[in-house]
ROLOPA-684717 format. One record per residue: residue in three letters; x, y, z of N, C-alpha, C in turn. Coordinates in steps of 0.1 Angstrom, whole numbers, padded with zeros to 4 digits, always signed. Example, Ala and Ser with C-alpha at 12.3 -4.5 7.8 and 13.67 -1.06 7.14 Angstrom:
! residues 2
ala+0132-0057+0078+0123-0045+0078+0132-0033+0078/ser+0128-0022+0071+0137-0011+0071+0129+0000+0079/
This chain:
! residues 387
unk+0034-0332-0159+0027-0322-0149+0013-0325-0146/unk+0009-0323-0134-0006-0324-0130-0013-0315-0139/unk-0025-0317-0142-0034-0309-0151-0037-0297-0144/unk-0037-0285-0151-0039-0272-0146-0053-0269-0140/unk-0055-0266-0127-0067-0263-0122-0072-0251-0126/unk-0075-0249-0139-0077-0236-0145-0091-0228-0140/unk-0101-0236-0138-0113-0230-0133-0112-0224-0119/unk-0105-0233-0111-0103-0228-0096-0094-0216-0095/unk-0084-0216-0103-0074-0205-0103-0081-0191-0108/unk-0087-0194-0121-0095-0183-0127-0107-0177-0119/unk-0113-0186-0112-0125-0183-0103-0120-0174-0092/unk-0109-0177-0086-0104-0170-0075-0101-0155-0079/unk-0096-0154-0090-0092-0140-0095-0105-0133-0099/unk-0115-0139-0105-0127-0133-0108-0134-0128-0097/unk-0135-0136-0086-0142-0130-0075-0134-0120-0067/unk-0121-0122-0067-0112-0112-0059-0112-0099-0066/unk-0112-0098-0079-0114-0085-0084-0127-0080-0088/unk-0137-0090-0087-0151-0085-0086-0153-0076-0073/unk-0146-0080-0061-0147-0072-0049-0140-0059-0051/unk-0130-0058-0059-0124-0046-0063-0132-0037-0072/unk-0140-0044-0081-0150-0036-0089-0161-0031-0082/unk-0164-0035-0070-0174-0029-0061-0168-0020-0051/unk-0157-0021-0048-0150-0014-0038-0146+0000-0043/unk-0135-0003-0052-0127+0009-0057-0136+0021-0063/unk-0145+0017-0072-0152+0029-0080-0163+0035-0068/unk-0168+0027-0060-0180+0032-0053-0178+0035-0037/unk-0166+0030-0032-0165+0031-0016-0163+0046-0014/unk-0158+0054-0022-0155+0068-0019-0169+0075-0020/unk-0179+0070-0030-0192+0076-0029-0200+0071-0017/unk-0197+0059-0013-0204+0054+0002-0199+0064+0012/unk-0187+0065+0013-0182+0075+0022-0187+0090+0022/unk-0188+0093+0009-0193+0107+0008-0210+0108+0012/unk-0216+0097+0011-0229+0096+0016-0231+0099+0031/unk-0219+0099+0039-0219+0101+0052-0215+0116+0056/unk-0212+0123+0045-0210+0137+0045-0196+0140+0049/unk-0187+0130+0047-0172+0132+0048-0167+0142+0038/unk-0157+0148+0041-0150+0158+0032-0139+0151+0024/unk-0133+0158+0015-0123+0152+0005-0111+0147+0014/unk-0106+0153+0024-0094+0151+0032-0098+0137+0040/unk-0109+0137+0046-0114+0125+0053-0114+0112+0044/unk-0121+0115+0032-0123+0104+0023-0109+0099+0018/unk-0099+0108+0016-0086+0104+0011-0079+0096+0022/unk-0081+0101+0034-0075+0093+0045-0079+0079+0046/unk-0094+0078+0046-0100+0066+0048-0097+0055+0035/unk-0096+0061+0023-0093+0053+0013-0078+0048+0014/unk-0069+0057+0020-0055+0053+0021-0054+0041+0030/unk-0063+0039+0039-0062+0027+0050-0061+0014+0042/unk-0070+0014+0030-0070+0001+0022-0056-0002+0017/unk-0049+0008+0013-0036+0006+0008-0024+0005+0018/unk-0027+0012+0030-0017+0011+0041-0015-0002+0047/unk-0024-0010+0049-0023-0023+0054-0014-0033+0044/unk-0014-0028+0031-0006-0035+0022+0010-0033+0026/unk+0014-0023+0033+0027-0020+0036+0032-0031+0044/unk+0024-0036+0053+0028-0045+0064+0023-0060+0061/unk+0009-0062+0058+0004-0074+0058+0011-0083+0048/unk+0013-0080+0035+0018-0089+0026+0031-0095+0029/unk+0039-0085+0036+0053-0090+0040+0053-0099+0052/unk+0044-0098+0061+0042-0107+0072+0039-0120+0066/unk+0029-0121+0060+0023-0134+0053+0032-0139+0042/unk+0039-0130+0036+0049-0136+0026+0060-0144+0033/unk+0065-0137+0042+0075-0142+0050+0072-0156+0057/unk+0060-0157+0062+0054-0170+0068+0052-0180+0058/unk+0047-0176+0046+0044-0187+0036+0057-0191+0031/unk+0067-0183+0028+0081-0189+0024+0087-0198+0034/unk+0085-0194+0047+0091-0201+0059+0085-0216+0060/unk+0071-0215+0059+0064-0228+0063+0059-0235+0050/unk+0059-0229+0038+0053-0236+0027+0038-0237+0027/unk+0031-0232+0037+0015-0234+0038+0009-0222+0031/unk+0012-0218+0019+0007-0206+0011-0008-0207+0009/unk-0013-0218+0006-0027-0220+0003-0035-0219+0016/unk-0031-0226+0026-0038-0223+0040-0038-0208+0044/unk-0027-0201+0042-0028-0186+0045-0037-0180+0036/unk-0039-0183+0025-0050-0177+0014-0064-0180+0020/unk-0065-0191+0024-0079-0196+0027-0083-0189+0042/unk-0073-0189+0051-0075-0182+0064-0078-0167+0061/unk-0069-0161+0054-0070-0148+0051-0083-0143+0045/unk-0090-0152+0036-0101-0150+0031-0113-0151+0040/unk-0113-0161+0050-0123-0162+0059-0122-0152+0069/unk-0112-0147+0075-0111-0137+0085-0116-0124+0079/unk-0112-0121+0065-0118-0110+0060-0132-0108+0060/unk-0138-0119+0058-0154-0118+0059-0159-0115+0073/unk-0152-0122+0083-0157-0120+0097-0155-0106+0101/unk-0144-0100+0098-0143-0087+0103-0152-0076+0097/unk-0153-0079+0083-0161-0069+0075-0176-0068+0080/unk-0180-0079+0087-0195-0078+0091-0197-0067+0100/unk-0186-0062+0108-0189-0051+0118-0191-0038+0110/unk-0188-0037+0098-0193-0024+0090-0207-0021+0091/unk-0216-0030+0093-0231-0027+0093-0235-0019+0107/unk-0223-0019+0116-0228-0010+0128-0220+0002+0129/unk-0213+0007+0118-0205+0018+0118-0210+0030+0110/unk-0211+0041+0116-0216+0053+0108-0206+0066+0110/unk-0196+0063+0118-0186+0076+0120-0174+0070+0112/unk-0165+0083+0111-0152+0080+0103-0143+0069+0112/unk-0142+0072+0126-0134+0062+0134-0138+0047+0133/unk-0152+0045+0133-0157+0032+0133-0153+0026+0119/unk-0156+0033+0109-0152+0026+0095-0139+0025+0092/unk-0130+0034+0098-0116+0033+0098-0110+0020+0103/unk-0117+0017+0116-0112+0005+0123-0116-0008+0115/unk-0128-0009+0109-0133-0020+0101-0124-0022+0089/unk-0121-0010+0082-0112-0010+0069-0100-0015+0073/unk-0094-0010+0084-0079-0015+0088-0080-0030+0090/unk-0091-0035+0098-0091-0049+0101-0092-0058+0090/unk-0103-0056+0080-0105-0066+0071-0095-0065+0059/unk-0089-0052+0057-0080-0053+0046-0066-0057+0050/unk-0062-0057+0064-0052-0065+0068-0050-0079+0062/unk-0061-0085+0063-0060-0099+0060-0064-0100+0044/unk-0072-0092+0039-0075-0093+0024-0063-0089+0016/unk-0056-0080+0021-0045-0077+0012-0033-0086+0013/unk-0034-0096+0022-0023-0107+0024-0026-0117+0014/unk-0038-0119+0009-0042-0130+0001-0037-0129-0013/unk-0038-0119-0021-0034-0119-0035-0020-0122-0038/unk-0010-0116-0031+0004-0119-0035+0007-0133-0033/unk+0002-0140-0023+0005-0155-0022-0003-0162-0031/unk-0015-0158-0036-0021-0166-0046-0014-0165-0060/unk-0009-0152-0062+0001-0151-0074+0011-0161-0074/unk+0017-0166-0063+0028-0175-0062+0022-0188-0065/unk+0010-0191-0059+0003-0204-0061+0001-0206-0076/unk-0004-0196-0083-0008-0197-0097+0005-0200-0105/unk+0015-0193-0102+0028-0195-0110+0034-0207-0107/unk+0033-0213-0095+0037-0227-0092+0030-0237-0099/unk+0016-0235-0101+0009-0245-0109+0012-0245-0123/unk+0015-0233-0129+0018-0231-0142+0032-0239-0145/unk+0040-0237-0136+0054-0244-0138+0061-0237-0149/unk+0064-0244-0159+0072-0239-0171+0063-0231-0180/unk+0052-0232-0178+0041-0226-0188+0036-0213-0181/unk+0045-0206-0176+0042-0192-0169+0038-0182-0180/unk+0039-0184-0192+0034-0174-0202+0018-0174-0202/unk+0012-0184-0196-0002-0186-0196-0009-0178-0186/unk+0001-0171-0177-0005-0164-0166-0015-0154-0168/unk-0012-0146-0181-0022-0135-0183-0036-0141-0188/unk-0036-0154-0193-0050-0159-0197-0058-0164-0184/unk-0051-0166-0173-0058-0168-0161-0061-0156-0154/unk-0052-0146-0154-0053-0134-0146-0065-0125-0153/unk-0066-0127-0167-0077-0119-0173-0090-0121-0166/unk-0094-0133-0161-0106-0136-0154-0109-0125-0142/unk-0097-0120-0137-0098-0111-0126-0105-0099-0132/unk-0100-0095-0145-0103-0082-0150-0119-0084-0155/unk-0122-0095-0159-0137-0099-0163-0146-0097-0150/unk-0141-0102-0139-0148-0102-0126-0150-0086-0123/unk-0140-0079-0124-0141-0064-0121-0151-0059-0131/unk-0150-0061-0144-0161-0056-0152-0175-0059-0149/unk-0178-0070-0146-0192-0074-0143-0196-0068-0129/unk-0187-0067-0119-0191-0060-0107-0193-0045-0109/unk-0184-0039-0117-0185-0023-0118-0197-0020-0125/unk-0200-0027-0136-0213-0025-0143-0226-0027-0136/unk-0224-0039-0130-0238-0043-0123-0241-0034-0109/unk-0229-0031-0102-0231-0023-0090-0236-0008-0095/unk-0228-0002-0105-0231+0010-0109-0246+0011-0114/unk-0251+0001-0121-0266+0001-0125-0274-0001-0112/unk-0272-0008-0103-0278-0010-0091-0279+0004-0083/unk-0269+0012-0083-0270+0023-0076-0276+0034-0081/unk-0280+0033-0094-0289+0043-0101-0302+0040-0097/unk-0306+0029-0089-0319+0026-0085-0322+0027-0070/unk-0311+0021-0062-0310+0021-0049-0299+0030-0042/unk-0299+0030-0029-0289+0039-0022-0276+0031-0022/unk-0266+0040-0023-0251+0035-0023-0248+0029-0009/unk-0257+0031+0002-0254+0025+0013-0257+0011+0014/unk-0262+0003+0003-0263-0011+0001-0249-0016-0002/unk-0240-0008-0004-0226-0015-0008-0221-0024-0001/unk-0220-0023+0014-0215-0033+0022-0221-0047+0020/unk-0233-0047+0018-0241-0061+0016-0234-0068+0003/unk-0234-0059-0007-0228-0066-0021-0214-0070-0018/unk-0206-0062-0011-0191-0066-0008-0190-0079-0001/unk-0199-0080+0010-0198-0092+0019-0202-0105+0011/unk-0212-0104+0002-0214-0115-0005-0202-0121-0013/unk-0195-0111-0020-0185-0113-0029-0174-0119-0020/unk-0171-0113-0007-0160-0118+0001-0163-0134+0005/unk-0176-0137+0006-0178-0150+0010-0175-0160-0002/unk-0178-0156-0014-0175-0162-0026-0160-0165-0029/unk-0153-0155-0025-0138-0156-0026-0133-0167-0016/unk-0138-0167-0005-0135-0178+0006-0138-0190+0001/unk-0151-0192-0004-0155-0205-0008-0146-0210-0020/unk-0144-0202-0029-0136-0206-0040-0122-0210-0036/unk-0116-0205-0026-0102-0207-0022-0102-0221-0018/unk-0112-0227-0011-0114-0240-0006-0113-0251-0016/unk-0115-0248-0029-0116-0257-0040-0103-0256-0048/unk-0092-0247-0044-0080-0247-0052-0071-0258-0046/unk-0065-0267-0055-0056-0276-0050-0041-0269-0046/unk-0034-0274-0037-0023-0270-0033-0012-0274-0044/unk-0002-0264-0047+0008-0266-0056+0018-0274-0048/unk+0029-0279-0055+0040-0284-0048+0048-0273-0040/unk+0051-0276-0029+0059-0267-0020+0072-0269-0017/unk+0080-0259-0017+0094-0260-0013+0096-0262+0001/unk+0107-0269+0005+0110-0270+0019+0115-0257+0024/unk+0112-0253+0036+0116-0242+0044+0131-0242+0045/unk+0137-0230+0044+0152-0229+0043+0155-0217+0053/unk+0165-0219+0061+0169-0209+0070+0177-0197+0063/unk+0180-0199+0050+0188-0189+0042+0178-0180+0036/unk+0164-0182+0036+0156-0174+0028+0157-0160+0031/unk+0158-0155+0045+0159-0141+0046+0171-0135+0041/unk+0183-0140+0043+0195-0136+0039+0196-0134+0024/unk+0192-0144+0017+0191-0146+0001+0182-0134-0003/unk+0171-0132+0003+0162-0122-0002+0167-0108-0001/unk+0173-0106+0010+0180-0092+0012+0190-0090+0001/unk+0199-0099-0001+0210-0098-0012+0203-0095-0025/unk+0193-0103-0028+0186-0101-0041+0180-0086-0042/unk+0174-0081-0031+0167-0069-0031+0175-0057-0032/unk+0187-0059-0026+0196-0046-0025+0206-0044-0038/unk+0200-0048-0049+0207-0046-0061+0202-0033-0067/unk+0210-0024-0074+0205-0011-0078+0194-0012-0088/unk+0192-0021-0097+0182-0023-0106+0170-0027-0099/unk+0170-0035-0089+0158-0040-0082+0153-0029-0074/unk+0161-0022-0067+0156-0009-0060+0151+0000-0069/unk+0155+0003-0081+0150+0012-0090+0137+0007-0093/unk+0135-0006-0096+0122-0011-0100+0111-0010-0089/unk+0114-0010-0077+0105-0010-0067+0101+0006-0065/unk+0110+0014-0066+0107+0029-0066+0097+0033-0077/unk+0100+0027-0088+0091+0029-0099+0077+0025-0097/unk+0076+0013-0091+0063+0006-0088+0056+0017-0077/unk+0064+0021-0067+0059+0032-0057+0053+0044-0065/unk+0061+0051-0073+0057+0061-0081+0044+0060-0090/unk+0043+0048-0096+0032+0046-0105+0019+0045-0094/unk+0019+0038-0084+0007+0037-0077+0005+0049-0069/unk+0014+0057-0065+0013+0069-0059+0004+0078-0069/unk+0008+0078-0083+0002+0086-0093-0015+0082-0093/unk-0017+0069-0091-0031+0064-0092-0038+0067-0080/unk-0033+0074-0069-0040+0077-0058-0052+0085-0060/unk-0050+0095-0069-0062+0104-0073-0073+0097-0080/unk-0068+0088-0090-0077+0081-0098-0086+0071-0089/unk-0079+0062-0080-0088+0053-0073-0098+0060-0063/unk-0092+0072-0058-0099+0079-0047-0110+0089-0053/unk-0107+0096-0062-0116+0106-0066-0122+0106-0081/unk-0118+0096-0089-0122+0096-0102-0138+0096-0103/unk-0143+0087-0095-0158+0087-0094-0165+0100-0091/unk-0158+0106-0081-0164+0118-0075-0162+0129-0087/unk-0151+0129-0092-0150+0139-0104-0159+0136-0115/unk-0163+0125-0118-0171+0123-0130-0185+0126-0126/unk-0189+0124-0113-0202+0127-0108-0204+0143-0108/unk-0193+0150-0104-0194+0163-0103-0195+0171-0116/unk-0191+0164-0127-0193+0171-0140-0205+0165-0147/unk-0213+0158-0141-0225+0154-0146-0228+0139-0149/unk-0219+0130-0148-0221+0117-0153-0230+0109-0142/unk-0240+0102-0145-0246+0092-0137-0237+0082-0131/unk-0241+0074-0121-0234+0063-0115-0233+0051-0124/unk-0243+0049-0132-0243+0039-0142-0233+0043-0152/unk-0233+0055-0158-0223+0060-0168-0208+0058-0162/unk-0208+0063-0149-0194+0061-0142-0189+0046-0143/unk-0199+0037-0140-0196+0022-0139-0191+0018-0154/unk-0198+0024-0165-0193+0021-0178-0179+0024-0180/unk-0177+0037-0177-0162+0042-0177-0152+0034-0171/unk-0156+0030-0160-0145+0022-0152-0144+0007-0161/unk-0155+0003-0165-0156-0010-0172-0147-0009-0185/unk-0148+0002-0192-0141+0003-0206-0126+0002-0202/unk-0121+0006-0191-0107+0006-0187-0103-0008-0184/unk-0113-0016-0178-0109-0029-0175-0110-0038-0187/unk-0118-0036-0197-0120-0043-0209-0107-0042-0217/unk-0101-0030-0217-0089-0028-0223-0078-0035-0217/unk-0079-0036-0205-0070-0043-0197-0071-0060-0200/unk-0082-0064-0201-0085-0078-0205-0077-0079-0219/unk-0081-0071-0228-0074-0073-0242-0059-0073-0243/unk-0054-0065-0234-0039-0064-0233-0033-0077-0225/unk-0041-0083-0216-0037-0095-0210-0036-0107-0220/unk-0046-0107-0229-0047-0118-0239-0034-0117-0248/unk-0028-0105-0251-0018-0105-0260-0005-0101-0254/unk-0005-0102-0239+0007-0097-0233+0020-0107-0235/unk+0017-0120-0238+0028-0128-0239+0035-0126-0253/unk+0028-0122-0263+0033-0119-0276+0040-0106-0275/unk+0034-0096-0268+0041-0084-0266+0054-0084-0260/unk+0055-0092-0248+0068-0093-0241+0078-0100-0250/unk+0075-0111-0257+0083-0116-0267+0089-0107-0278/unk+0081-0098-0282+0085-0089-0293+0091-0078-0289/unk+0088-0071-0278+0093-0058-0274+0103-0058-0261/unk+0101-0070-0252+0108-0070-0241+0103-0062-0230/unk+0106-0066-0218+0100-0060-0206+0104-0045-0203/unk+0116-0042-0207+0121-0028-0206+0112-0018-0213/unk+0111-0021-0227+0104-0011-0235+0089-0011-0233/unk+0083-0021-0230+0069-0023-0226+0066-0013-0213/unk+0076-0014-0203+0074-0007-0192+0075+0008-0194/unk+0085+0011-0202+0088+0027-0206+0075+0032-0214/unk+0070+0025-0224+0060+0030-0232+0047+0032-0223/unk+0045+0021-0214+0033+0022-0206+0033+0035-0198/unk+0046+0037-0192+0047+0049-0184+0045+0062-0190/unk+0049+0063-0203+0045+0075-0211+0031+0077-0213/unk+0024+0065-0216+0009+0065-0218+0002+0069-0205/unk+0009+0065-0194+0003+0068-0181+0003+0084-0180/unk+0013+0090-0182+0014+0105-0182+0002+0110-0191/unk+0002+0105-0202-0010+0111-0213-0023+0109-0206/unk-0025+0098-0198-0039+0095-0193-0042+0105-0183/unk-0033+0107-0173-0036+0116-0161-0039+0131-0167/unk-0031+0135-0177-0032+0148-0182-0046+0149-0188/unk-0051+0140-0195-0064+0139-0202-0074+0140-0192/unk-0074+0133-0181-0085+0134-0171-0084+0149-0164/unk-0072+0153-0162-0070+0166-0155-0076+0178-0164/unk-0075+0177-0177-0077+0187-0187-0092+0188-0191/unk-0098+0175-0194-0110+0174-0202-0120+0164-0195/unk-0122+0165-0182-0130+0154-0174-0145+0155-0180/unk-0149+0165-0185-0164+0166-0190-0166+0160-0203/unk-0154+0158-0212-0155+0154-0225-0157+0138-0226/unk-0168+0133-0230-0171+0117-0229-0161+0112-0237/unk-0159+0115-0250-0151+0109-0259-0136+0107-0253/unk-0132+0119-0248-0119+0118-0244-0116+0110-0230/unk-0127+0109-0224-0127+0102-0211-0125+0085-0215/unk-0134+0083-0226-0133+0069-0230-0120+0066-0234/unk-0113+0075-0242-0099+0073-0248-0090+0070-0235/unk-0091+0080-0225-0083+0079-0212-0085+0066-0205/unk-0098+0062-0206-0099+0048-0198-0094+0037-0207/unk-0093+0038-0218-0086+0027-0226-0072+0026-0223/unk-0066+0037-0219-0052+0037-0216-0049+0030-0202/unk-0061+0025-0196-0059+0015-0183-0051+0003-0188/unk-0052+0000-0200-0045-0011-0205-0030-0009-0202/unk-0025+0002-0203-0011+0004-0202-0008+0009-0187/unk-0015+0016-0180-0013+0022-0167-0015+0011-0157/unk-0023+0000-0160-0024-0009-0150-0020-0023-0157/unk-0027-0027-0168-0025-0040-0174-0011-0043-0176/unk-0004-0036-0186+0009-0040-0189+0018-0038-0178/unk+0017-0027-0170+0026-0024-0159+0025-0035-0148/unk+0013-0040-0146+0011-0052-0136+0019-0064-0141/unk+0015-0068-0153+0021-0080-0160+0036-0078-0160/unk+0041-0068-0164+0056-0066-0164+0061-0067-0151/unk+0055-0060-0140+0059-0062-0126+0059-0076-0120/unk+0050-0084-0124+0049-0097-0119+0061-0105-0126/unk+0064-0102-0138+0074-0109-0146+0088-0106-0140/unk+0090-0094-0137+0101-0088-0133+0105-0093-0117/unk+0094-0093-0109+0095-0100-0096+0101-0113-0098/unk+0095-0121-0106+0098-0135-0110+0112-0137-0115/unk+0117-0128-0122+0129-0127-0128+0141-0122-0117/unk+0138-0113-0109+0149-0109-0099+0150-0117-0087/unk+0139-0125-0083+0140-0134-0071+0141-0149-0076/unk+0145-0156-0064+0145-0171-0067+0132-0177-0062/unk+0132-0190-0065+0120-0197-0061+0115-0197-0047/unk+0127-0197-0037+0124-0197-0023+0122-0182-0018/unk+0122-0172-0025+0120-0159-0022+0110-0152-0030/unk+0102-0159-0039+0091-0153-0046+0080-0148-0039/unk+0077-0154-0027+0066-0150-0018+0069-0136-0011/unk+0082-0135-0008+0085-0123-0002+0086-0112-0013/unk+0092-0116-0024+0092-0106-0036+0079-0102-0041/unk+0069-0110-0042+0055-0107-0045+0049-0098-0035/unk+0052-0101-0022+0046-0094-0011+0052-0078-0012/unk+0064-0078-0013+0071-0064-0015+0066-0057-0026/unk+0064-0063-0037+0059-0056-0048+0044-0050-0046/unk+0036-0059-0039+0023-0053-0034+0023-0043-0024/unk+0032-0046-0013+0032-0037-0003+0038-0023-0005/unk+0050-0023-0013+0057-0011-0015+0050-0004-0027/unk+0044-0007-0036+0037-0002-0047+0022+0001-0043/unk+0014-0008-0043+0001-0007-0041-0003-0002-0026/unk+0007-0007-0017+0006-0004-0004+0010+0010+0001/unk+0024+0012+0000+0029+0026+0005+0025+0035-0005/unk+0028+0032-0018+0025+0042-0030+0010+0047-0030/unk+0002+0036-0030-0012+0039-0031-0018+0047-0017/unk-0013+0043-0006-0017+0050+0006-0013+0064+0004/unk+0000+0068+0002+0004+0081+0003-0003+0089-0009/unk-0004+0083-0021-0012+0089-0030-0025+0093-0028/unk-0032+0084-0021-0047+0086-0016-0047+0099-0007/unk-0038+0099+0003-0038+0110+0013-0034+0123+0007/unk-0023+0123-0002-0019+0135-0008-0030+0140-0018/unk-0036+0132-0024-0047+0136-0034-0059+0142-0027/unk-0061+0137-0015-0072+0144-0006-0069+0158-0004/unk-0058+0161+0000-0053+0175+0004-0052+0184-0009/unk-0045+0177-0020-0044+0185-0033-0061+0187-0037/unk-0068+0178-0036-0082+0180-0041-0088+0193-0035/unk-0088+0193-0021-0093+0205-0014-0085+0219-0017/unk-0072+0216-0019-0063+0229-0019-0062+0235-0034/unk-0061+0226-0043-0057+0229-0057-0068+0227-0067/unk-0078+0217-0063-0087+0213-0073-0084+0200-0080/unk-0093+0195-0087-0093+0180-0093-0083+0182-0105/unk-0082+0192-0113-0073+0191-0125-0059+0190-0119/unk-0054+0200-0110-0041+0200-0106-0036+0187-0098/unk-0046+0181-0093-0044+0168-0086-0039+0159-0097/unk-0044+0158-0109-0041+0148-0118-0028+0153-0125/unk-0026+0167-0125-0013+0171-0132-0002+0167-0123/unk-0003+0167-0110+0007+0163-0101+0010+0147-0104/unk-0001+0141-0105+0001+0125-0109+0008+0124-0121/unk+0006+0130-0132+0014+0130-0144+0030+0133-0141/unk+0032+0143-0133+0045+0147-0131+0054+0136-0123/unk+0045+0129-0113+0052+0118-0106+0057+0107-0116/unk+0048+0103-0126+0051+0093-0134+0063+0097-0145/unk+0064+0110-0146+0075+0114-0154+0089+0111-0147/unk+0089+0111-0136+0102+0108-0128+0103+0094-0129/unk+0092+0085-0129+0095+0071-0131+0099+0067-0145/unk+0095+0075-0154+0100+0073-0167+0116+0074-0168/unk+0121+0084-0162+0135+0086-0161+0142+0076-0154/unk+0136+0070-0142+0143+0059-0136+0143+0047-0145/unk+0133+0045-0151+0132+0032-0161+0142+0034-0172/unk+0144+0046-0178+0153+0047-0190+0167+0044-0185/unk+0171+0047-0173+0183+0047-0167+0186+0033-0162/unk+0177+0027-0154+0181+0015-0146+0174+0001-0151/unk+0163+0001-0157+0156-0011-0160+0162-0018-0171/unk+0169-0027-0170+0177-0035-0180+0177-0049-0174/unk+0167-0057-0176+0167-0071-0169+0176-0079-0174/unk+0180-0078-0186+0188-0089-0193+0202-0088-0185/unk+0206-0077-0178+0219-0075-0171+0219-0080-0157/unk+0208-0085-0152+0206-0090-0138+0204-0104-0138/unk+0215-0112-0130+0212-0126-0128+0202-0127-0117/unk+0195-0138-0118+0183-0141-0110+0190-0144-0094/unk+0200-0151-0094+0206-0155-0080+0220-0152-0079/unk+0226-0141-0074+0239-0138-0073+0244-0144-0061/unk+0237-0150-0052+0242-0156-0039+0247-0170-0040/
């Protein structure tokens, strides 16, 4: 096998998730600086997720059909930069919404296809995926701490400048990633994908992904707002976000061993249970620093293990020629539809019931996912390719 381009692959994840580290914790504060209410912020944040419903599936189908996965990643990264430049001339909700829709349509198409590129480079050594992906978590930590510290000294209105610089670095890094071996296009890809998708366990898996990301809607949209409202500084908020991702890095390091020991089914179930605990803690005791630190360490379960298990199950459920569409659907149905609806609903719950009840609802949603996982998720009983 050709030597693994570890630096290029890891670098892409580093910059991609550094952008998330600047965007997710602080974009709601940026929107709040314009005087928008909770409902408006919830809807605007939902747009970042909404484009994942469509964009990854369009680009996933195109990548599987043409085999030009890397070119799609490079083009998507470049167009993301171009569109985002328009944010510097927007100061109302509609203008900001249009830019968010535009840049996220291309940005959200990039990661699912890069996941396939990474797995293709790894070949039979796919257990090393977590060791590459953890650099994304490190990028998030660096960004969330640095940006939080900066915003204790300057206005949050400088956020778009920081984000644009990171976007350019994502695009530049993509130019140095070597193309993996590509599969020939096949006319049977679409039919094969649908047959693989419409199996009960696979459907249950995607519903669980949807519910998990729906439950994260309140966290990604209003966690920083909640922490600020109970007296934490923006620098302290950044540290809390970083603690969660440090825990995520640790779990990625040991993920291969955990999967071998406990299996995908039980790692998923235990992680879902810990997700319920986390949302209840945030809802009940947001002002308690020690408990918030504990809750943030549970990000290792609510994102780290569930993401790694999700990637592994997509790879298990789908064939080589349908992995692009499988990863795209994993992104679009969970992070896209689930995240978007979760952000919108959390905005209305926040105004109507308050922050605590918003997180209680998140916990209840994950409880439903636990039941589905207990009943349906049994990977060993599913053949990869029944067609």
